[in-house]
N, C-alpha and C positions, 0 to 999 in steps of 0.2 A: 358789613352787610352780608346777609346770607340770602341766596335766591334759590328757587326750585330749579331742577334740571330743565334744560331747554326741551321744548316740545318738538315732535317731528316737524311740525309746520315751521317753527322758528329755525330749526336746523336748515330746512330748505330755503328759507328766506336769506339766511346768512350765506349759504353757498351761491345763491343767485346774485349776491353782491360782489362776487370774485372779480368779474370783468370791470366793475366800477372801481374797485380798489386798485386794479392794475392801471387804470387810467388816471384816477384822481388821488390815489393813496398818498403820494408825496405832498400834494397840495394840502390835503387834510392834515397830515402830521405837522407840516410847517406852520399852518395856522394854529393848530393845537398848541405847539410849544410856545409860539409867540404870545398867544393870549394867556396861557396858563402862567408863564413866567412874568408877564406884565402885571398880573393880578397877585402873584405870589413871588416877589423878587428874591425872597430868602431861598428859593429853590436853586438859585445860582450857586449856592454852597454845595449842592449835590451834583448838578449837571456840569459837564465839561463845556465851558463857554465856547472855545474854538470849534468844537464839534457841532454846536448850534449854528455858528457863523458859516461854516463851510458845508453845511447840509448833511454831514455824516449821520448825525443823530436822527433827524427826520427820515432820512432814507432807510436807516436801520429799522425804525419803528414801522414804517410803511411796509417793509419786507416782512416784518413779524406779523402785522395784521393780515397780510395776504396769506401767509403760511397758516395762520390760525383759522381763517375762513376756509382754506382748502382742506384742512384736517379737522374741522369742527366735529365730525362724526367718528374721528379716529385719533383722539388726543394722545394716545400712547406713542404715536409717531413723532410727537413733539417733545417727548420726555427729556431727551438730551438737551434740546434748546432751552427748555424751561429750567433745567438744572443749572445750566450755564448762567442764565439771567439771574436766577435766584442767588447764586453764589456771589455775583457782582453786587446785587442789591444788598446782600448781607454785609459785604465789605464796605458799603457806603452808608450803612445803618438806615436803610429805607424802612419806614414804619407803616403799619396798617392805615393810618390816617392819610398818608400820601396817596393811597389808592382811591380814596374818596375824591380827592382833588383831580387826579388824572382822569377818572371816569367822567366827571362832570364836564371837563373841558374837551375831552375826546369826542363825546357824543355831540356837544355843541359845535365842534369844528365840522363834524360830518354834516350837521344841519346847515351850517353856513356855506359849505361847498356844494352840497347836493340839492339844497332847497326843497321844493315840493317832492322831489324824487325820494327823499327820506320820509316815507309815509310813517304814520304812527305805529303801524305793525312792524316795519323794519327797524324803527328807532327802539321799540320795546325789545325786539329780538337781539339787537346789538347791545342794549343795556344788560340783558340777561347773559349774553355771551361774554361780555366784559367781566361781569362779576363771577361768572363760572371760572374764568381763568384767574382773576384776581384772588379768589378764595384759595385756589390751588397754590398760588405763589405765596400768599400770606402764610398759609399753613407750613409750606416748606421752609420759608425764611424763619419762621418761629422755631422750627426744629434746629436750624443752623445756629440760631442765637442760643438755644438751650445746650448745644454741644460746645459752646465757646468758653466754658468754665468761668462764667460770670463776666466775661469781657464782651459787653454788649454796647459799647460806645467808644468814641475816639479816646485813645489812651496816650498819656504824655510819655514821650521818649526823649532821648538826647542823642546827638551824633557822637558816638564814641570814637570813630576814626573815619577818615576820608582818604581814599587811595586811588590814584590815577591808574587805570588799567590799560588805556590806549589813548590815541589822539582824540577819541570821541567819547569814551566811556569811563566813568568814575564810579568807584564803589563807595557806598555809605554803610558803615557799621552802626546799627541803631540799637541802643540799649535802653531798657525801661527806666524811667526816672525814679521809680520806687525801688529799684534794685531787686525786685522779686524775680524768681526764675520764670522764664518764658515757656509757654506751651509749645510742644513740638508741632511740626507740620509735615505734610507729605511732599517729598521733593518734586518740584515742578509747580507748586502753588505760588500765589502772589500775596502781597499785602497792599493796602491802599495807604497813601500818605495824604495829609491835609495841610496845605500851605496857603498862607494869605498872599494874594497877588495884588500889589498896589495898582497895576494898570487897570484892573476891572473892579477893584474895591470889594472883592469877595474872596472867601476861602475857595480853593479849588482842590478837589481830590484827583489823584492819579493812581492807577494800579501799576505796580512794578513787581516783576517776578523776583522771588527770593533766589539768590545766586550762589548760595553755599549750603552745605549740609546743615541739618538742624542742630542748634546749640541752645542751651538754657540761658546763655548770657547775652546774646545779640541776634538780630536778624540782619542779613546783608542784602542790600539791593544794589544793582549796578546799572547806572542810568546813562543813556546816550544823550548828549547835548544836541537837541533838535534845532537845526538851523532855521527852519521855516515850516509853515503849515501848508500842506497841499490842499488844493480845492479852491472853493470860492471865497475863502476868508481873506481879510486883509493880510498882506505879507508881513509876518512878524515871527520871530523865533518862538519855539515852544515855551509857554509861560513857566511851567513848573520846572522842567528840566534845566532851563537856563538859570532860574533862581537857585536851584540846588547847586549847580556847578559854580556859579559866580558869587552868590551871596551867603551861602551856608557853609559854616566851618565846624571843625571839631569842637564839641561842647555846646553847640546850639540846640535849642529845643525843637521838637517836631512831633506832630500827632500821627498816630499809626493805628490801623485797624487790625483785627484778628486775621490770621492767614485764612485764605479762601481759595476756591478754584477747583474745577473738576478735571484738570490736566495734572496728572501726577504718576509717579512710578508705581507699577503694579506690585502686588505682594507675591508674585511668582519668583522664587529665589534662584532658580537655575536656568531660566530661559535666556538665550542670547539676546543682547540688546544692541540696537543700532540707533544712535542719536544723530539727527540730521538738522542742521540749523544754518541760518544766514543772518548776517548783520547782528543786531542786538538780540536776536533770538537765541544767541549763545548763552544768555544769562540763565534761563530756566533749566537748560540742559546741562549747564555746569553744576547746578545744584544736584541734579540726578547723578552726574559723573562723580562728583565729590562724595556723594553718599555711597555709591557702589564701590568706589576704590578705598573707602575707609572701613568697609565691613569685611572682616576676614572670611565670612561665609561666602563672599563673592569671588574669592581667589580662584582664578582659573575660568571664571565665567566669561565666555566670549563677549567682547564689548568693542564697538567701533564708533569713534567720535568723528563725524564728518561735518565740516563747517566751511562756509563761503563768505569771503569779505573782499573788498576792493584790493586792499593791501594788508600786509601784516602789521603796519603801523596803526590801523584802525581796529585790528582784531584784539579783543580783550583776552586776558589770561594766557598770553602766549607762553611765557616762561613756566607758569604753573602747570599748564597742560603738558608741556614738554617734559617736566620733571615727573609727572604722573606716568607718562608713557615709558620712561626709563625704569620706573619702579615697579610697573605692573606688566609683565610679559603678555598677559591676555588682552591688554588694551591696544587697539590699533587706532591711529589718527590719520585723517586725510584732510588737507586744507586746500581749498580752491581759492585762487586769487584772480579776480576779473580784470584788475588794472594794476598788476605788479609794478612796483617802482624799479627803476633801472638798477639800483644797488642790491635788490633782492636776488637771492640765489634759489633757483628751482631745486627742490630736493632738500633744502635746508629751511627756508622761510615758508615755502609752500610746496605742494606736490604737483598740482594740476592748474594750468591756465584756463580761465573762464569761470562761468557760473557753475554752481553745483549741478552735476549731470551724472545720474546714476548709470547711464550707459557707459561711462568711462571707468566704472568700477567692476571688479570681478564678482560674479553672481554669488559665489560660495565663500571665498576667502574674505571678501569685503562686506557683502550684504547677508551672508549666512542663509541664503535662500534654501539650502538643502535641509535646513531644520525648520519644520513647519510650526515650531513654537516660538520662533524669533519675534521679538516685539520691536516696533519702530515708533520713535518719538520725533515729531517734526515741530520746529518753531521758527518763525520768520515772517516776512511779509505774506499777505494773503495769497497772492498769485503764486509765490514760491511754494507755499504749503499745498495748495490744491494741485499744482503741477507735479509736485513730488509724490503726493498720494496717488495721483493718476498713474505715474510711472511705476510705483510699487504694485498697483493693481494689475497693470499690464504684465508684470513679472509673476503674477500668480499669488500675491499676498492678499489675504482676505481683510476686509475692512475692519474687523474686530481686533486685528493685531496692529492697527495704525492709529496713533493718537496725535492730535494736533492741538496747539495752544491758541487760545483767544489772543488776537493781536489787533487791538483797536476796537472801534465801535461795531457792535452787531455780531461779532464772532466770525467764524469761518463758514462761508456759504457751501452748502452741500448740493 
């Protein structure tokens, strides 16, 4: 569906609904998802069911609607958020027809919650606003599909190898079932996998960062076994991560999407790089690390890998990163341990006790602050990323040199 640009009057109507969205947005989006999925249960094969149960998905959409209304007359301010969402949609193979369904049930949910307050004029304005954004996203997602070298639907793979990396994280080497060479990707990007979950009787997609440098033979993901779901959902372990750990073995089939994502290593070959991660956030930064250390052009490029975990037992790639540090004099590593085990040795298994804290690092030898071209890549839980970005900002690092990875529903709040 194509609609005309919003009129100035419609823009003002949309902006006037900002307080309403602040108060009722979550209720609207919760009803929207409930009614839409009840009418179209096949959409459970696209949406993360636990994120529906725990409210993450409705909260994320409510936040997006609020942001859209706030910037309805300055959509350029939302370009980064739109790119992030479009990348995720393309990795899930969202199609234009899905936007028809979403638009119908979203406007209906507004009417159910707001009643007579949703006047015909406001309803029409929001209908036009929805399709203005939908057309932008459909166009961008079509571009992403056209760039995927013909890979525009779930592709059959097999698990070529399964390797335990720590007490919580296991790597899966995924090879295409047809044996054809794989397209490359930008280090830091992710793929989606599609796994049938018996407990819910639907396929469930999950995004996992690629954790190795590009190879034409396989993609590697490294998956943390999630013990439980936080929030209001029933207490149960993560569906897909536990199935992968407990039920999938070498040789088993699995469906995979084309690599996607707007978090990746830049093309600037000489800039110093600081990689800062916590927990399973180590995966995407290991892809960047492996790429940088395998390229001779990066020999001598200042590189610091900073990571925080509870103990070295739950930290993935421990021996691998230790070997890289010995082989590459320009690579520094610093590991924080928030709950080090009694048998761990400070200076050997980890360097600093506690959570990642940039104040405990040297401004120049560790963070390369004296070089205004240094790039910073952050991956981990949302609070960790926002606090780390804030710390870097307080040290004088401009926002354009800091990149953060999507971690969970809705992205990173700014």
